[in-house]
C-alpha positions in Angstrom: 24.3 44.8 38.2 20.7 44.9 40.1 20.3 42.4 42.8 18.5 39.5 40.2 21.9 39.1 38.5 20.5 40.8 35.5 22.0 44.0 33.5 19.3 46.7 32.5 20.4 47.8 29.4 19.1 44.1 27.6 15.0 45.6 27.0 14.4 44.0 23.4 17.0 41.7 23.4 14.3 39.3 22.8 12.9 40.8 19.9 15.9 41.4 18.1 16.7 37.3 18.3 13.5 36.6 16.7 13.8 39.1 14.0 17.1 37.2 13.1 15.8 33.8 13.6 12.4 34.3 11.9 13.2 34.6 8.4 15.9 31.6 8.4 13.3 29.8 10.7 10.7 30.2 7.6 13.0 29.3 4.3 13.5 26.4 6.2 9.7 25.4 7.0 8.9 26.9 3.5 12.2 24.4 1.9 10.6 21.7 3.4 7.5 22.2 2.5 7.3 22.2 -1.3 10.6 19.3 -1.7 8.2 17.4 -0.3 5.3 18.5 -2.4 7.7 18.1 -5.2 8.3 14.3 -4.2 5.0 14.0 -4.1 4.8 14.9 -7.1 7.2 12.7 -8.4 6.1 9.5 -6.6 2.4 10.6 -8.0 3.7 10.5 -12.1 5.4 7.4 -11.5 2.7 5.7 -10.3 0.5 7.7 -13.3 3.0 5.9 -15.8 3.2 2.8 -14.2 -0.7 2.3 -13.8 -1.2 3.8 -17.7 1.3 1.5 -18.7 -0.6 -1.8 -16.7 -3.6 -0.8 -18.1 -2.3 -0.7 -22.0 -0.8 -4.1 -20.9 -4.0 -6.0 -20.0 -6.7 -3.9 -22.6 -7.3 -6.6 -25.6 -5.5 -4.9 -29.2 -8.2 -6.5 -31.5 -6.6 -7.3 -35.0 -3.1 -6.3 -33.5 -4.9 -2.7 -33.1 -3.8 -1.0 -30.2 -5.7 1.5 -28.2 -4.5 3.7 -26.1 -7.6 5.8 -24.9 -8.3 3.3 -21.9 -4.8 3.6 -20.6 -4.3 7.3 -21.5 -7.6 7.9 -19.6 -6.5 5.8 -16.5 -3.2 8.0 -16.5 -5.7 11.2 -16.9 -7.4 9.9 -13.3 -4.7 9.6 -11.4 -3.6 13.3 -12.3 -6.4 15.0 -12.0 -7.4 13.7 -8.4 -4.1 14.9 -7.4 -4.5 18.2 -9.4 -1.3 17.8 -11.4 -3.1 17.4 -14.6 -2.9 21.3 -15.5 -0.7 20.6 -19.0 0.2 17.3 -18.4 1.5 15.2 -21.2 1.1 11.7 -21.7 1.7 8.7 -24.5 1.2 4.8 -24.4 2.6 3.5 -27.5 2.5 0.0 -28.7 4.7 -0.8 -31.7 2.4 -2.4 -34.5 1.4 -5.5 -34.6 0.6 -5.3 -30.7 1.2 -8.6 -30.0 2.0 -11.4 -27.2 5.4 -10.2 -26.0 5.0 -6.4 -27.2 6.4 -3.6 -24.8 3.2 -0.7 -24.0 5.5 2.5 -23.5 3.8 4.8 -21.4 5.4 8.3 -20.9 3.9 10.7 -18.4 5.2 14.5 -18.2 4.2 17.2 -15.4 5.3 20.8 -14.7 5.7 21.5 -10.8 4.8 25.5 -9.7 5.8 25.6 -6.6 3.3 28.1 -4.6 6.6 30.3 -2.9 8.9 31.2 -6.2 9.4 34.6 -4.1 11.6 32.2 -1.7 12.6 28.8 -3.6 12.5 30.2 -7.6 14.8 27.1 -8.1 11.3 25.1 -7.5 9.9 27.5 -10.0 9.0 25.5 -12.6 10.3 21.3 -13.2 9.5 19.4 -15.8 8.7 16.0 -14.0 9.2 13.0 -16.4 8.7 9.4 -15.8 8.3 6.2 -18.3 7.1 2.9 -17.7 7.4 -0.3 -19.9 5.6 -3.4 -19.6 5.0 -6.4 -21.7 2.0 -7.0 -23.9 -0.2 -9.9 -22.3 
């Protein structure tokens, strides 16, 4: 030992520690980031299905013929604003005749794709689907 109390053969120890710890920290960071993105996508799809059902129940159905276009347009607007519209499947239905008390159902399905498929292959393609049912007013 030298007078400062440190051993002379400690050169390069911090580099080895960095090489050992950095991949673990990088994996944890990417996992947190991707799980946060997936959770955000789930919340956006949930909101889109609720908004679609709500738009469907407040849109008048002249003569009992339900028109799903305004509700599907609202779903598309929400998914497009969040960049989730690619490959999205959506539908809004109301049994005929669509009268007061009928149920309007909005279904939305989106495929979530990770931006780091090499590190997190389990999140490569996850189908997120949500359904909302509201009473026609």
